[in-house]
C-alpha positions in Angstrom: -163.8 -67.4 130.2 -160.2 -66.3 129.5 -160.3 -68.4 126.4 -163.7 -67.0 125.3 -162.9 -63.3 125.9 -159.5 -63.5 124.3 -157.3 -62.6 127.3 -155.5 -66.0 127.2 -154.5 -65.1 123.6 -153.4 -61.6 124.5 -150.0 -60.1 125.4 -149.1 -62.6 128.1 -149.8 -65.5 125.7 -147.5 -64.1 123.0 -144.7 -63.8 125.5 -145.0 -67.2 127.1 -142.5 -70.0 126.2 -145.1 -72.6 125.2 -144.4 -76.3 125.8 -142.8 -78.1 122.9 -143.5 -81.5 121.6 -146.7 -83.5 120.8 -149.4 -84.1 123.4 -152.1 -86.7 123.7 -155.2 -84.9 124.9 -157.8 -86.7 127.0 -160.5 -84.5 125.2 -160.1 -82.5 122.0 -157.8 -79.5 122.8 -157.9 -79.9 126.5 -154.3 -80.9 127.3 -152.8 -78.4 124.9 -155.0 -75.6 126.4 -153.9 -76.4 130.0 -150.2 -76.5 128.9 -150.6 -73.1 127.3 -152.2 -71.5 130.3 -149.6 -73.1 132.6 -146.8 -71.6 130.4 -148.6 -68.2 130.5 -148.8 -68.3 134.3 -145.2 -69.3 134.7 -143.9 -66.5 132.5 -146.3 -64.1 134.3 -145.0 -65.2 137.7 -141.4 -64.6 136.6 -142.1 -61.0 135.6 -144.2 -60.5 138.7 -141.3 -61.5 140.9 -139.1 -59.0 139.1 -141.8 -56.3 139.6 -142.0 -57.1 143.3 -138.2 -57.1 143.7 -138.2 -53.6 142.0 -140.9 -52.3 144.3 -139.1 -53.7 147.4 -135.9 -52.1 146.3 -137.6 -48.7 146.1 -139.5 -49.3 149.4 -142.9 -49.1 147.7 -146.0 -50.8 148.8 -147.9 -52.1 145.7 -151.7 -52.7 146.1 -153.9 -54.4 143.5 -157.5 -53.0 143.6 -160.1 -55.5 142.2 -163.8 -55.3 141.8 -166.7 -55.5 139.3 -167.1 -52.5 137.0 -168.7 -49.6 138.8 -168.0 -50.7 142.4 -166.1 -47.4 143.0 -162.4 -48.1 142.7 -161.5 -44.8 141.0 -163.8 -42.8 143.2 -162.1 -44.5 146.2 -158.7 -43.5 144.9 -159.7 -39.9 144.3 -161.0 -39.6 147.8 -158.0 -41.4 149.2 -155.6 -39.0 147.4 -157.4 -36.0 148.8 -157.6 -37.4 152.3 -153.9 -38.3 152.4 -153.0 -34.7 151.5 -149.2 -35.3 151.4 -149.0 -37.8 154.2 -148.1 -40.5 151.7 -146.7 -40.1 148.2 -148.7 -42.2 145.8 -149.0 -43.1 142.1 -151.6 -45.1 140.2 -151.7 -47.6 137.3 -155.2 -47.7 135.8 -156.4 -50.8 133.8 -159.3 -50.7 131.4 -160.2 -52.2 128.1 -160.3 -48.7 126.5 -160.1 -44.9 127.1 -157.8 -42.8 129.4 -160.8 -41.7 131.5 -159.8 -43.1 134.8 -156.1 -42.0 134.5 -157.3 -38.5 133.6 -159.4 -38.4 136.8 -156.4 -39.4 138.9 -154.1 -36.9 137.2 -156.6 -34.2 138.0 -156.0 -35.0 141.7 -152.3 -34.1 141.2 -151.0 -37.6 141.3 -149.0 -39.4 138.5 -151.0 -42.0 136.7 -150.5 -44.3 133.7 -153.4 -45.9 131.8 -153.1 -49.4 130.5 -155.7 -50.2 127.8 -155.9 -54.0 127.4 -158.0 -54.2 124.3 -159.8 -57.5 124.7 -158.1 -58.7 127.9 -160.2 -58.8 131.0 -157.4 -58.4 133.5 -153.9 -56.9 133.9 -150.8 -59.1 133.8 -147.3 -58.6 135.2 -145.7 -57.5 131.9 -148.3 -54.7 131.4 -147.5 -53.5 134.9 -143.7 -53.8 134.2 -144.1 -51.6 131.1 -146.3 -49.0 132.8 -143.9 -48.6 135.8 -141.3 -47.2 133.4 -143.5 -44.2 132.9 -143.9 -43.4 136.6 -141.6 -41.5 138.9 -140.9 -44.1 141.6 -138.3 -42.2 143.7 -139.7 -41.4 147.1 -143.0 -43.2 146.4 -144.8 -44.8 149.3 -147.8 -46.6 147.6 -148.4 -47.7 144.1 -152.1 -48.4 143.5 -152.9 -50.8 140.6 -156.5 -50.5 139.6 -157.3 -53.7 137.8 -159.8 -54.1 135.0 -163.4 -54.3 136.4 -164.0 -58.0 136.5 -164.8 -60.4 139.4 -163.1 -63.5 137.9 -159.7 -63.3 136.1 -157.8 -60.6 138.0 -157.4 -62.9 141.1 -155.5 -65.4 139.0 -152.6 -63.3 137.9 -149.8 -62.0 140.1 -148.7 -58.5 139.1 -145.9 -58.1 141.6 -148.2 -56.5 144.2 -147.9 -57.0 148.0 -151.6 -56.9 148.9 -155.0 -57.4 147.2 -157.9 -55.2 148.0 -161.3 -56.2 146.7 -164.4 -53.9 146.7 -167.9 -55.2 147.2 -170.4 -52.4 146.5 -173.9 -52.2 148.0 -175.7 -52.1 144.6 -174.1 -55.4 143.6 -175.9 -57.4 146.3 -174.6 -59.1 149.5 -174.2 -62.5 147.8 -171.3 -61.5 145.5 -168.6 -63.3 147.6 -170.7 -66.5 147.4 -171.0 -66.2 143.7 -167.4 -65.2 143.0 -165.4 -66.9 145.8 -162.1 -67.0 143.9 -161.9 -63.2 143.7 -162.9 -62.6 147.4 -160.7 -65.4 148.7 -157.7 -63.7 147.1 -158.3 -60.5 149.0 -156.2 -59.3 152.0 -158.7 -56.6 152.6 -162.3 -56.4 151.6 -164.0 -53.0 151.3 -167.8 -52.9 151.4 -168.3 -49.7 149.4 -171.2 -47.3 148.8 -172.6 -47.9 152.2 -174.3 -44.5 152.0 -176.8 -46.4 149.7 -177.9 -48.8 152.4 -181.0 -46.8 153.3 -182.2 -47.1 149.7 -181.1 -50.6 148.8 -182.7 -52.4 151.7 -182.2 -55.9 150.2 -178.4 -55.6 150.9 -177.7 -56.8 154.5 -174.3 -56.1 155.9 -174.5 -59.2 158.2 -175.2 -61.4 155.1 -172.2 -59.9 153.3 -169.9 -60.6 156.2 -171.3 -64.1 156.5 -170.7 -64.8 152.8 -167.1 -63.7 153.1 -166.6 -66.0 156.1 -168.2 -68.9 154.3 -165.9 -68.8 151.3 -162.8 -68.7 153.5 -161.9 -65.0 153.5 -159.6 -64.4 156.4 -158.7 -60.7 156.0 -160.0 -57.5 157.4 -163.3 -56.0 156.2 -164.0 -52.2 156.2 -167.4 -50.6 155.5 -167.2 -47.2 153.8 -168.4 -44.9 151.1 -166.0 -44.5 148.1 -166.0 -40.7 148.5 -165.1 -40.5 152.2 -167.1 -40.3 155.3 -167.9 -43.1 157.8 -165.4 -45.9 157.7 -162.9 -43.9 155.6 -160.5 -43.3 158.6 -160.2 -47.1 159.0 -159.2 -47.5 155.4 -156.5 -44.8 155.7 -155.3 -46.3 158.9 -155.0 -49.7 157.2 -153.0 -48.1 154.4 -150.6 -46.4 156.8 -150.1 -49.7 158.7 -149.3 -51.5 155.5 -146.8 -48.9 154.5 -145.1 -49.2 157.8 -145.1 -53.0 157.5 -143.6 -52.8 154.0 -140.8 -50.5 155.3 -140.1 -53.0 158.0 -140.0 -55.9 155.5 -137.7 -54.1 153.1 -135.3 -53.2 156.0 -135.1 -56.9 156.7 -134.7 -57.9 153.1 -138.1 -59.6 153.2 -141.2 -59.3 151.0 -144.9 -60.1 151.0 -147.0 -61.8 148.3 -150.8 -61.9 148.1 -153.0 -65.0 147.8 -153.0 -65.5 144.0 -155.7 -68.0 142.9 -154.3 -69.7 139.8 -156.9 -72.4 139.8 -159.2 -69.8 138.2 -157.1 -69.5 135.1 -156.6 -73.2 134.8 -160.4 -73.8 135.2 -161.1 -71.2 132.4 -158.6 -72.8 130.1 -160.2 -76.2 130.6 -163.7 -74.8 130.1 -164.7 -75.6 133.7 -165.9 -73.0 136.3 -163.6 -72.6 139.4 -165.0 -74.4 142.5 
């Protein structure tokens, strides 16, 4: 997929130190492609480690929000900013292929936001985040939300320097999405089942099936059911945020850090033209 959509040939690829010397592929182009994507991931991880060290030095908790398009990430952030009401100081990095629409929505809530437009890349990478951070006021910040490009495949394969991954599953998508996209949901530290206010109208979505699907693919994190605009379940989401901020402060005081469960096999599988298992 990354090869087909062009993201493996985007900004991260042009920065990666590609392997030198001839190769003997087992199939036309296969060995070279895998070596290229390995180099891309290696360079990405180097920059991600720098990002994470920078966040730790500032005492900032960095969260990567992932979901399919339309699952409610930006609406969730808008409601979260309003609900926090000064309890935590936040900033947002928005990722989309085009437009400043989502960053404009966040700025309208009174929070600093930087828009990353990726062009043809279906995920953010660490260098994009590194560049965006320079345009944000980090002093005194508690949480940096990174809203990744809407996509249930590639974002799980690229470390951005975040401490936790949060993945949204919205009711209109269907309760079988974790089974269909296990790499994405397996990478999550927290899974939010969003738009639960639609459950009375989308009766084919069953919460028990969604929870079972998450368990079956090996998801071991916490699950919270909520609407993206507040209401039932939202207090649990805010409590999770505050616990994670406290945990991050404790880690930084000890000189420790946290790293989410990146799923690099997804990127390798895309490069080889095989779906991830």
